[in-house]
MDTraj code that builds the backbone (N, CA, C; nanometers):
import mdtraj as md
import numpy as np

residues = "MET ASN GLN HIS SER GLU ARG SER THR HIS ILE VAL THR PRO THR ARG ARG VAL ALA SER ALA ASP SER ARG PHE ASP TRP ARG VAL VAL ASP ILE PRO ARG GLU VAL THR ARG ALA GLU ALA ARG ALA LEU LEU THR GLU GLN ALA GLU TYR GLY ARG TRP ASP LEU ILE ARG SER GLN THR PHE ILE GLY GLY ALA ARG ARG VAL TRP LEU ARG ARG ARG VAL MET ASN VAL ARG ARG THR ASP LEU ALA ARG THR ASP ALA ALA".split()
xyz = np.array([
    [-1.7654, 6.2560, 2.4017],
    [-1.7519, 6.3593, 2.2972],
    [-1.6155, 6.4126, 2.2975],
    [-1.5613, 6.4188, 2.1743],
    [-1.4282, 6.4739, 2.1626],
    [-1.4327, 6.6219, 2.1307],
    [-1.3087, 6.6869, 2.1296],
    [-1.3032, 6.8284, 2.1015],
    [-1.3547, 6.8643, 1.9660],
    [-1.3303, 6.7805, 1.8660],
    [-1.3643, 6.8131, 1.7281],
    [-1.5123, 6.8232, 1.7098],
    [-1.5912, 6.7470, 1.7770],
    [-1.7403, 6.7460, 1.7572],
    [-1.8118, 6.8688, 1.8138],
    [-1.7364, 6.9402, 1.9077],
    [-1.7918, 7.0621, 1.9714],
    [-1.7703, 7.1848, 1.8932],
    [-1.6758, 7.1752, 1.8031],
    [-1.6404, 7.3001, 1.7265],
    [-1.7470, 7.3295, 1.6231],
    [-1.7676, 7.4547, 1.5972],
    [-1.8518, 7.4940, 1.4853],
    [-1.8045, 7.6239, 1.4247],
    [-1.8396, 7.6410, 1.2956],
    [-1.7918, 7.7653, 1.2307],
    [-1.8911, 7.8734, 1.2557],
    [-1.8531, 7.9928, 1.2389],
    [-1.9387, 8.1111, 1.2569],
    [-1.9872, 8.1613, 1.1258],
    [-2.1076, 8.1578, 1.1011],
    [-2.1637, 8.1959, 0.9667],
    [-2.2263, 8.3400, 0.9913],
    [-2.1712, 8.4355, 0.9188],
    [-2.2105, 8.5750, 0.9290],
    [-2.2638, 8.6158, 0.7987],
    [-2.3893, 8.6669, 0.7944],
    [-2.4450, 8.7266, 0.6691],
    [-2.4209, 8.8695, 0.6719],
    [-2.3534, 8.9295, 0.5768],
    [-2.3319, 9.0680, 0.5835],
    [-2.4533, 9.1475, 0.5625],
    [-2.4583, 9.2709, 0.6209],
    [-2.5763, 9.3543, 0.5986],
    [-2.5452, 9.4619, 0.4933],
    [-2.6347, 9.4978, 0.4150],
    [-2.6108, 9.5972, 0.3136],
    [-2.6809, 9.7239, 0.3623],
    [-2.6213, 9.8383, 0.3300],
    [-2.6816, 9.9685, 0.3662],
    [-2.8148, 9.9869, 0.3054],
    [-2.8223, 9.9598, 0.1739],
    [-2.9442, 9.9708, 0.0998],
    [-2.9692, 9.8447, 0.0233],
    [-3.0706, 9.7651, 0.0571],
    [-3.1005, 9.6442, -0.0133],
    [-3.1527, 9.6765, -0.1495],
    [-3.0767, 9.6345, -0.2536],
    [-3.1255, 9.6711, -0.3870],
    [-3.2106, 9.5591, -0.4355],
    [-3.3280, 9.6009, -0.4952],
    [-3.4275, 9.5118, -0.5452],
    [-3.3807, 9.4415, -0.6647],
    [-3.2875, 9.4931, -0.7430],
    [-3.2401, 9.4243, -0.8645],
    [-3.1130, 9.3451, -0.8471],
    [-3.0736, 9.3213, -0.7246],
    [-2.9561, 9.2394, -0.6953],
    [-2.9815, 9.0943, -0.7454],
    [-2.8843, 9.0399, -0.8126],
    [-2.8976, 8.9075, -0.8743],
    [-2.8429, 8.7982, -0.7803],
    [-2.7747, 8.8384, -0.6703],
    [-2.7080, 8.7359, -0.5854],
    [-2.7367, 8.7580, -0.4414],
    [-2.7398, 8.6515, -0.3639],
    [-2.7361, 8.6527, -0.2202],
    [-2.5915, 8.6287, -0.1782],
    [-2.5500, 8.6950, -0.0715],
    [-2.4129, 8.6727, -0.0300],
    [-2.4053, 8.6147, 0.1128],
    [-2.3071, 8.5422, 0.1378],
    [-2.2835, 8.4848, 0.2729],
    [-2.1338, 8.4942, 0.2994],
    [-2.0925, 8.5426, 0.4092],
    [-1.9501, 8.5392, 0.4531],
    [-1.9388, 8.4336, 0.5701],
    [-1.8432, 8.3469, 0.5490],
    [-1.8245, 8.2407, 0.6480],
    [-1.6896, 8.2578, 0.7151],
    [-1.6883, 8.2816, 0.8428],
    [-1.5563, 8.2870, 0.9163],
    [-1.5282, 8.1495, 0.9738],
    [-1.4092, 8.1020, 0.9416],
    [-1.3694, 7.9665, 0.9889],
    [-1.2538, 7.9828, 1.0861],
    [-1.2726, 7.9412, 1.2134],
    [-1.1633, 7.9586, 1.3081],
    [-1.0388, 7.8690, 1.2777],
    [-0.9331, 7.9104, 1.3320],
    [-0.8041, 7.8371, 1.2940],
    [-0.8080, 7.6915, 1.3492],
    [-0.8923, 7.6585, 1.4470],
    [-0.8966, 7.5284, 1.5042],
    [-0.9561, 7.4264, 1.4104],
    [-1.0386, 7.4775, 1.3086],
    [-1.0981, 7.3922, 1.2112],
    [-1.0001, 7.3448, 1.1075],
    [-0.9874, 7.2163, 1.0890],
    [-0.8896, 7.1614, 0.9914],
    [-0.9282, 7.1920, 0.8532],
    [-0.8373, 7.1760, 0.7605],
    [-0.8694, 7.1993, 0.6131],
    [-0.9785, 7.1009, 0.5734],
    [-0.9677, 6.9808, 0.6107],
    [-1.0587, 6.8748, 0.5691],
    [-1.2013, 6.9139, 0.6185],
    [-1.2145, 6.9614, 0.7419],
    [-1.3395, 7.0024, 0.7954],
    [-1.3951, 7.1187, 0.7187],
    [-1.3158, 7.2195, 0.6957],
    [-1.3541, 7.3355, 0.6251],
    [-1.4025, 7.3008, 0.4818],
    [-1.3300, 7.2114, 0.4122],
    [-1.3650, 7.1748, 0.2799],
    [-1.4961, 7.0967, 0.2835],
    [-1.5176, 7.0129, 0.3822],
    [-1.6467, 6.9403, 0.3989],
    [-1.7684, 7.0455, 0.4235],
    [-1.7420, 7.1462, 0.5028],
    [-1.8485, 7.2519, 0.5287],
    [-1.8737, 7.3138, 0.3977],
    [-1.7782, 7.3625, 0.3197],
    [-1.8020, 7.4332, 0.2030],
    [-1.8598, 7.3476, 0.0846],
    [-1.8260, 7.2194, 0.0872],
    [-1.8801, 7.1270, -0.0128],
    [-2.0317, 7.1084, 0.0246],
    [-2.0681, 7.0994, 0.1474],
    [-2.2043, 7.0838, 0.1856],
    [-2.2849, 7.2062, 0.1525],
    [-2.2258, 7.3213, 0.1746],
    [-2.2939, 7.4452, 0.1411],
    [-2.3165, 7.4593, -0.0159],
    [-2.2183, 7.4090, -0.0876],
    [-2.2308, 7.4167, -0.2412],
    [-2.3345, 7.3148, -0.2894],
    [-2.3353, 7.1961, -0.2346],
    [-2.4292, 7.0944, -0.2837],
    [-2.5725, 7.1212, -0.2469],
    [-2.5983, 7.1553, -0.1189],
    [-2.7342, 7.1601, -0.0703],
    [-2.7883, 7.3031, -0.0663],
    [-2.7014, 7.4037, -0.0582],
    [-2.7484, 7.5413, -0.0535],
    [-2.7295, 7.6152, -0.1839],
    [-2.6600, 7.5492, -0.2761],
    [-2.6304, 7.6090, -0.4078],
    [-2.5445, 7.7350, -0.3985],
    [-2.4493, 7.7393, -0.3079],
    [-2.3663, 7.8506, -0.2842],
    [-2.2389, 7.8210, -0.3725],
    [-2.1777, 7.9284, -0.4262],
    [-2.0582, 7.9198, -0.5067],
    [-1.9504, 8.0002, -0.4245],
    [-1.8269, 7.9415, -0.4243],
    [-1.7182, 8.0053, -0.3532],
    [-1.6600, 8.1187, -0.4462],
    [-1.6602, 8.2401, -0.3932],
    [-1.6225, 8.3471, -0.4825],
    [-1.4738, 8.3974, -0.4338],
    [-1.4538, 8.4097, -0.3026],
    [-1.3231, 8.4566, -0.2569],
    [-1.2915, 8.3899, -0.1245],
    [-1.1695, 8.3671, -0.0976],
    [-1.1171, 8.3187, 0.0272],
    [-0.9979, 8.4000, 0.0770],
    [-0.9881, 8.4141, 0.2047],
    [-0.8787, 8.4930, 0.2625],
    [-0.8297, 8.4225, 0.3863],
    [-0.6954, 8.4113, 0.3987],
    [-0.6374, 8.3474, 0.5176],
    [-0.5685, 8.4559, 0.6021],
    [-0.5953, 8.4491, 0.7278],
    [-0.5306, 8.5554, 0.8161],
    [-0.4054, 8.4989, 0.8744],
    [-0.3240, 8.5876, 0.9385],
    [-0.1939, 8.5496, 0.9859],
    [-0.2133, 8.4405, 1.0956],
    [-0.3095, 8.4500, 1.1863],
    [-0.3277, 8.3556, 1.2889],
    [-0.3739, 8.2136, 1.2424],
    [-0.4203, 8.2064, 1.1200],
    [-0.4664, 8.0749, 1.0645],
    [-0.6149, 8.0725, 1.0418],
    [-0.6860, 8.1766, 1.0877],
    [-0.8307, 8.1789, 1.0637],
    [-0.8526, 8.2078, 0.9112],
    [-0.9741, 8.1596, 0.8657],
    [-1.0028, 8.1908, 0.7274],
    [-1.1366, 8.2517, 0.7130],
    [-1.1533, 8.3244, 0.6069],
    [-1.2880, 8.3847, 0.5737],
    [-1.3131, 8.3636, 0.4308],
    [-1.4310, 8.3142, 0.3959],
    [-1.4713, 8.2864, 0.2616],
    [-1.5994, 8.3549, 0.2225],
    [-1.6118, 8.4055, 0.1089],
    [-1.7293, 8.4702, 0.0554],
    [-1.8019, 8.3690, -0.0383],
    [-1.9304, 8.3527, -0.0096],
    [-2.0106, 8.2614, -0.0937],
    [-2.1235, 8.3444, -0.1594],
    [-2.1652, 8.3097, -0.2759],
    [-2.2829, 8.3721, -0.3346],
    [-2.3635, 8.2697, -0.4085],
    [-2.4939, 8.3063, -0.4236],
    [-2.5860, 8.2260, -0.5053],
    [-2.6769, 8.3155, -0.5817],
    [-2.7182, 8.2704, -0.6864],
    [-2.8098, 8.3495, -0.7714],
    [-2.9498, 8.3531, -0.7091],
    [-3.0127, 8.4705, -0.7177],
    [-3.1439, 8.4876, -0.6626],
    [-3.2375, 8.4492, -0.7705],
    [-3.3324, 8.3630, -0.7347],
    [-3.4408, 8.3189, -0.8303],
    [-3.5662, 8.4035, -0.8118],
    [-3.5870, 8.4989, -0.9042],
    [-3.7017, 8.5824, -0.8956],
    [-3.8128, 8.5137, -0.9841],
    [-3.9166, 8.4656, -0.9135],
    [-4.0214, 8.3916, -0.9822],
    [-4.1461, 8.4827, -0.9882],
    [-4.1958, 8.5076, -1.1036],
    [-4.3204, 8.5846, -1.1177],
    [-4.4345, 8.4876, -1.1413],
    [-4.5476, 8.5308, -1.0886],
    [-4.6618, 8.4517, -1.0986],
    [-4.7165, 8.4578, -1.2454],
    [-4.7549, 8.3451, -1.3016],
    [-4.7958, 8.3373, -1.4441],
    [-4.9456, 8.3107, -1.4574],
    [-5.0097, 8.2643, -1.3532],
    [-5.1530, 8.2411, -1.3709],
    [-5.2351, 8.3760, -1.3422],
    [-5.3544, 8.3786, -1.3789],
    [-5.4370, 8.4971, -1.3565],
    [-5.4931, 8.4924, -1.2165],
    [-5.4237, 8.5408, -1.1229],
    [-5.4686, 8.5439, -0.9841],
    [-5.5784, 8.6386, -0.9664],
    [-5.6881, 8.6016, -0.9045],
    [-5.7964, 8.6905, -0.8778],
    [-5.7852, 8.7504, -0.7376],
    [-5.7969, 8.8763, -0.7264],
    [-5.7909, 8.9389, -0.5963],
    [-5.9228, 8.9414, -0.5215],
    [-6.0301, 8.9392, -0.5956],
    [-6.1608, 8.9370, -0.5320],
    [-6.2032, 8.8024, -0.4941],
    [-6.2679, 8.7826, -0.3773],
    [-6.3151, 8.6495, -0.3336],
    [-6.4611, 8.6298, -0.3885],
    [-6.4731, 8.5121, -0.4429],
    [-6.6087, 8.4844, -0.4940],
    [-6.6936, 8.4049, -0.3947],
])
top = md.Topology()
chain = top.add_chain()
for i, resn in enumerate(residues, 1):
    res = top.add_residue(resn, chain, resSeq=i)
    for name in ("N", "CA", "C"):
        top.add_atom(name, md.element.get_by_symbol(name[0]), res)
traj = md.Trajectory(xyz[None], top)
C-alpha cells in the first residue's frame, strides 16, 4: 500500500442552531487536507456531484494549502398522495 491510498478527506456536516422545517437545501462542508492533490480532490467532488447530487457552492483555500468546500443539494419533500388509513381492519 502506498501513501496515497491511506489518505482520506474529512467530511464535516455543519450543525444548525435551529433546524428549520422549510429549508430547501441540505448542506455539507468538506475539509480537504493539503496532502490531497488537485486531481484527487476533483475526483472526490465529481463523485459527490454524480452520486450524491451535491452542487459546489463555495470553495476556500487556506494559506497552508488546505481547502474547504461547501456543497448543497435540494431537499425533496415528498407528500403522501394515497388515502392512507390509520385504523387497522
